[in-house]
N, C-alpha and C positions, 0 to 999 in steps of 0.2 A: 844688866848682864848681856842682853842680846845686843846692844849698841857699843860693847867694846870693841871698837873697829878701830885700828891703828892707821892712822894716815901718813903719807910721807912728807907732809908739811904741816905747820901750825895752821890753827883755825884763825881767821879773823871774825870777830864779832863787831859788826856794824851797828850802832846804837842812837836810837831817838829817844831821848831822855826827857821825861816829864817832871819838871819840879814845881816848888810853889811859884817861881818867878819867871815861868815859861817854859818851854820845849828847846832842848840843845841837843846838838849832835856830838858823837863821840864815837870811840872805837877801843877795843881791847884784844888781846891775842890770848889763845889758849896754846900754849906752847907745847903740851904735849902731843897735839895732833892727834887725840883720841875723841871720837864723837861723845863717847860717854860723858867725858867731861865738861859737855855742853849743857848736861841736864843737871845743874846745880844752880840754886839760887837762895839768897837770903830776903827775897822780898816776901810780902804778906802772901801773895798766891802768883803761881807762874803756870803758863799753859804752853808747852812746845807743840808744833805742828809742822808738817810740810805743807806747802802752799802750792798753788797750780803751776807754779813755775819751776818746781823741784826745789826749792830753798826751805832748809829748815829755818824755822822763826819761832820766836817767843814772845809772848806778852805777859808782862811781869806787874803786877798792882803793889803799890805801897801806899802810905800815908799821904804822899804828896801827889800823886797820879797814877801813870801807868809809863814804862818804859816799853818800847819795842825793839828786838834784836833780831838781826839778821846773820846767820852763822855761814862762811864759805871758808873754804880752804884755800890757800894759795897754790897755783898752778905751779908745777915742777918747772916750769920753763920761767917763771917770775924772777926777774932780776931784783936785786937790794934796792936798786935806784928805782925800778917800778913800783915795787912795795912801799918804800918811803915816800914818793910822790902820791901813792895812793891815800896812805895815811894823812899827809898833810891836806889833801884836799876834803875828806872827811872830816877832819878836825875844822877846817874852816867853813864846811857847810856847803861845799862846792862839788862834791862826789856825785856823778851821775850813774845810772844802772850800767851805761858802756863801760864808764872808768871801772866799777867794779868787776864786771864779768871780763873785762880784758886780762886783770891780774888774778882773778880767783875762779873757782868752779863750785858749783852747788853740792851740796851733802845728799839730798834726797833720793840719788841713785843707790847709794849704799843702803839708805833707810830702806827704800823701797825693797830692794834685794832681800833685806831680812823678814819684812813683813808680808811680802807677796803682793805687794800693790803696784799697779803701773802708773808711771808719771808722763802725761802726754809731752811730745816734742813740741816746742812753740814755734810756729812758722816765722822765718824772717821775712821781712819786708824787702823785697830785692827788686830794683828798679832795673828795667831792661833797656838797653841802648836801642833806639830806632834810628 
C-alpha cells in the first residue's frame, strides 16, 4: 500500500537470470508504471531493496539458482528508438550502466520519500580540461 506510486512511464526490469545451464541476461516491462507492481514474485524467496545508487533491486531464489533484478523507470524524454535500442543491448548482454541510465531513472527517490531515508548522490568523475 505504501508503494502504490504511479509513475508517468512503464518500469523496465533488467534481469540477470540464473538457470541450471548458466546465467542469462533479459528484461521485462511493468506496463502499469506503478512501483507496487514490482513487488510480486513467483520465486521460492525474494528480497527487494534499494541499493547505494538509489536503485530498486531484487534477489529471487528458485530451484535452479538466483535471479537478480534491477527496476528503473523510463525517462519522460526517452524516445521509442532509444528504448528499443536499450532493450536490444540488454537482450544481447551488451548494455552498460551508462546505456541504462541514459534512458531510465532510478526508483529509490520515490521509495526513500515514503520511508524517510536518504540516498546519497553519487559523485560523477569529471575530467577537467587543462
